[in-house]
N, C-alpha and C positions, 0 to 999 in steps of 0.2 A: 576348535573342539579340544577339550582337556581330557586327561586320562580318565577322570570320573565319567565323562560323557561317553567315552569309548566303551568303558566297562558296562555302563548302563545299557548301551545299544547291544552288547554281546550277551547280556544276562539271560536271555531266553535259551541260549545254547544252540540257536540256529546260526548257520553260516551267513556272513554279510561281507560283501566285497569291499575292498578298500575304496573303489570308485564310488560306491553307494554312500559309504561313510563320509567321504570327502565332499560329495555333492550335497548331502544333507547338512553338513556343517559349514559349507561354503569355504573350505580350505583345500589345500593341495593334498595329493595322496602321500607326498613326502611327510607332511605334517601328521597325517594319520599314522604312518609307519613309525614316526618318532614316539607317539603316545603309546603305540602297541609295544615298542621296545621298553618304554618306561614301566609299563605294567608287567612285562615279563621279568624285568630286573627286580621288581618287587615280589616276584614269586607267583604271579598269575600265569597258569599254563595255557596261554593262547596258542591255538594251532593255526597253521597256514594250510588251506586246502585248495591250492592252485587257483583256478579261475573262480571257484566257489567263494573264496575269500577267507576271512578269519572266523574262528569259532572257539568256544569253550567246550571242553569234553562233557560238560553237564550244565544244566541251568543253575543260576544262583539268584538270590534275592538281595537287592541293595537295601541297606538299612534306611528306614523312613520314620521320622518322629511321629507323624500322624498315625501311621499304621501301628506303631508300638503303643501309643496312647489308647488307640481304639480297642486294644486287647487287654487293657487293664480295667479291673472293676473300679467303679466310681469311688469307692471308699479308699482304694489305693492311690488312684490318680490324684485325689484331693490332698494327699499327704506328701506329694512330691514338692520339693523346693524348686527344682528346675529339671528339665529333660532336654538335652542337646545332642544332636547327631552331627558330627563333623566328618569331612572327607579325610583330612590328614592332620594329625597333631604329632608333636614330638612324643608325647605320652599323655594319655587321658588323666593319669594321676598328677603329672606335672602341671597340667592345665588347671586342675582343681587347687593344687598347692599355690599357684600364682594368684588365685582368686580367693584364697582362704579367708581373708579379712571380711569379704563382702558376700560371698556365696551363701545362700540360705541352706539351712539344715535339709538333709535328704535331697541334695542336688546330684543328678546323674549326668555323666558325660560319656558318650560313646564316640568311637572313630572307626571309619572303614579301614584305616591303616595308620600305623605309627612309625615315625622315623627313628625313635629312640625309646621303644618299649622297654620296661624294666621288670626284671624278676628278682627273686631272692638273692641276697648277697651281691647286688650290683650286676647280676648277669643280664645280658640283653634278652629281649623277648621278640622272637620273630613275628612280624605283623603284616602279612600280605593282605591286600585289600580284597574284600568280597568273599573270603573263605572262612574266616573264623570270627570270634567275638572279642572285643576289647572294650571294657567298661570300667568306670570308676565312680565311686559314690562317696559323698561327704556326709559323715554322721557326727553331730555334735553331742557331747555328753556333759551333763552337769557334774558327774563324778570325775575323778582324776584317773591317771594311769593305773593306779593300784587296783581300781575296780574293773579293769579291762582284761585281766588275766584270762587266757583261753579264748579271746575274741577270734583269732584266726581259725581255731578249731571249730568254733560255733559257725563261722562263715562257711567252712567246708560242708557242714551239715546242711546249711541253708542252700548252697549250690546244688547239692545232691537231692534235696527236696524239690528243687526246680526241675531237675532232670527226671525225677520220679513222676512229676506232674505231666511231663511230656511223653511218658511211656518209655523212656530210655533206661535200660537196666545194664548192669555190669560194671558200674563205676564204684570206686571206693576211695578211702582217704589214707594217706601216709603222713603221720605226724611229722612236722606241725602244720603244713599248709599245702601239700601236693594232692592234686586230683588225679587218680590213676585208674587204669584197668589192669587186668593181668598182662596185657600186651605192652603197656607203657604209659607215659604221661599224657593226660587229657587236658590239663590246665593247671593254673597256679593262682595263688592268692597272695597279695602283698599289702600289708597294713602298715601305714606310716602315721605315727602319732605326733601331735603338737599340742602345747598348752602346759598345764600345771599338773604336778604329781598328785596333788590333792583335789584338783578340779578348779574350773572346768577345763575340758580338753576336746580335741577334735581328732577324728580318724578319717584319713583318706584311704579308701579300700579299693585296690585295683584287682580286677579279675580278668584273666585271659583264658579262653575256652576254645579248644580245637574242635571245629565242626567238620572241616574237610582239609586233609593234608595231602599234598602231592609227594611222590617219591623223593623229589629234590628237597622239599622242605624237611622230610624225615631225616635225610642225610645231613642237612644243615644243623638240625637240632642237636646232634652229637650225643643223643641218648635215646633209648627206646621210647617211641611216642605212639599215641593212638588218637582216634578222633570219633566224634559222635556218628559220623557216617557209617563206620564199621559196626558200631554198637546198635545202629538203627537199621540194619539190613541193607546197607550200601548207600543210602541217601539220608543226609542229616535232616533234622526238623528244620522248618522254615526259620531263617535267621531272625526275623522280626518277632516270631513267636517265641524263640528262645530268649531274646532280649526281654520281652514282656514277662515271661515266666520268671526270669532271674530277678528283674526289678520287683515284681510282686513278692517273691520269696524274701528278698532283702528288706523290703519295707516291713513286712510282718516279722521276720527273724530278728532284725535289729531292735525292734520294739520289745520283743521277747527277751533279748539279751540285756537290754537296758533295765528291764524289770527284774530278771532272775539271775543274770550272769551266766557263766558257763555251766553252773550246776543244773540249770534248766535244760541243757543240751547233752549232758554226760551220758544218759541212757540212750539217747538218739544216736550218739556218736558210735556206740559199740557195734551195731550191725555193719557199719561202713568201715570199721577199723581193719586195714590190711596188714597191720603189724601184730595184731592180737594172736597169741599162741605161736608166733614165728621166732626162729632163732635170729638174733640181731647182734650186730657189731656196731658200737658207737665210738666215734672219735670227736674230740673237741677240747674245750677248756678243762674238762674233768679228766683228760687222758683218754685211755681206751677202756671200753667196757663190753663185756659179752654177757648175753642172757636171753631170756625168753620174754617177748612182749606180753605184758599183763594188763593192757588197756591204758586208760588215763584216769586221773583223779578228778575231783570236783572243781579244781582250779585249772585243769587242762595240762597238768604235768604228765609226762610219759612215765609209765610204771614198767620197770624192768626187773624180772625175777632173775637174780644172779646167784652164784654159789655162796655168796655171803649174805643173802637175804634180799628183800625188796628194796630197790632203789627208785627214787623219784628224780626225774631229769626235767629241769625247767628251761634251760637255755635253748633258745631257738637257733643258736649258732652251732649246735651239735649236728654232726652228720650221722645219719642212720642208714645202715645197709643190712638187707636181709642176707643171711648166709645159709 
């Protein structure tokens, strides 16, 4: 019995004894204990309840390709290049990068857990199995890099459209690619481009979304964090339903972006903009800037009202802090 099998057996939230797990799998109780410890080391909060055995503090849903596909409209499912669900990858985006030459357009890769999940600026992304969502998508563009300005911002709108469709409120966007609530970070978007400046090119889009965080994971994150469970009254939406909603929104949203660019998303971005009207301090290649957030322009540049007038900030390497 592997770690995935143990987590699947515990997914109902009911207690199961080590002896029962061992008998079902035809292995020793020591082998079960080893897999329990493997899952705990990855961040899964498995409790030991004496003679009752092991249990999770709440039920969870294992990702399932067929279940996800069944929740997609036929018009969306027919536009997918591929849809794969893996137990563990180093990174869903890295997997697509390895297959960049051959993977069809609009290929989606999901993983229950990542051993080397990546965030912005090379930061690691915590990826415990069964709790959150880690998804990457390959989108090919006939146009080149120059036509993709504002893509990460448009993707933020796309993700929040998916959450809106699930009835989850309270999320917003921090330029250029953070998904936040007032309590902390809900997720992140990482876009990696390859190809030609004038075209064609390809974007590997990685999205991490917090559905359920434990106290230990919040402490590991090293920054204020939040999850969909809190925004949804204590229980996150079904993980396969979230995956399907996100895939649906990406298929439609990327087609919209390919047609209209970020200009087609600029107005939709405004209600989600957590920096709008806020006092901001920026640091980066431009030095330090202070001002009031004034939204974004049609290319996705951050607008900052300063004492010297309106400034446009294009570089995603800039750090933005509310003051």
